[in-house]
C-alpha positions as CSV (number, residue, x, y, z in Angstrom):
1,M,0.0,0.0,0.0
2,K,1.2,3.5,-0.8
3,L,0.5,6.2,1.6
4,R,-0.2,9.9,1.0
5,L,0.6,12.5,3.7
6,F,-1.5,15.7,3.7
7,Y,0.1,18.5,5.8
8,N,-0.8,22.2,5.5
9,G,1.3,23.4,8.5
10,N,-1.4,22.8,11.1
11,P,-0.8,19.5,12.9
12,E,-4.6,19.1,13.6
13,D,-5.3,19.0,9.9
14,T,-2.7,16.4,9.1
15,K,-4.1,13.3,7.3
16,I,-2.6,10.0,6.2
17,M,-4.5,8.4,3.3
18,N,-4.3,5.4,1.1
19,A,-2.8,6.9,-2.1
20,E,-4.8,4.7,-4.4
21,T,-8.2,5.1,-2.9
22,G,-8.0,8.4,-1.0
23,E,-9.5,6.7,2.1
24,P,-8.1,7.9,5.5
25,I,-5.8,5.6,7.5
26,D,-7.2,5.5,11.0
27,G,-5.1,5.1,14.2
28,V,-2.0,7.0,13.0
29,T,-0.4,8.7,16.0
30,S,2.8,10.0,14.4
31,V,4.9,10.1,11.2
32,A,8.6,10.7,11.0
33,L,10.4,11.2,7.7
34,E,14.1,10.5,7.0
35,V,15.4,12.0,3.8
36,D,19.0,11.6,2.6
37,A,20.8,11.6,-0.8
38,F,19.5,8.1,-1.5
39,G,15.8,8.4,-0.8
40,C,13.1,8.9,1.8
41,N,11.9,6.6,4.5
42,A,8.8,7.0,6.7
43,I,8.2,5.7,10.2
44,V,4.5,5.5,10.9
45,S,3.2,4.8,14.4
46,L,-0.3,3.3,14.7
47,K,-2.6,2.5,17.6
48,D,-5.4,-0.1,17.8
49,I,-4.2,-2.2,14.9
50,E,-5.1,-5.8,14.1
51,I,-2.3,-8.2,13.1
52,D,-2.7,-11.6,11.5
53,V,0.2,-13.5,13.0
54,D,-0.6,-16.7,11.1
55,K,0.5,-15.2,7.9
56,S,3.6,-13.4,9.1
57,E,7.1,-14.3,8.0
58,A,10.4,-13.8,9.8
59,I,14.1,-14.1,8.8
60,A,17.0,-14.9,11.1
61,I,20.1,-12.7,10.8
62,E,23.2,-14.3,12.3
63,D,26.3,-12.3,13.2
64,D,29.5,-13.9,12.0
65,K,31.8,-11.7,14.1
66,D,33.2,-14.4,16.4
């Protein structure tokens, strides 16, 4: 999902929306943007979310510095 951030300088008017449908994303408590020469990353904090753990995947990263 792509997100669209609407910000007009007033924090109370800030909205996070689904970029494809225009529907608001509920439960967003904060957004932090990190911009550097290689791109932009966003950290989005949500409250009251539902997670389907049965369909999650994980990878193990081992440190070879021994």
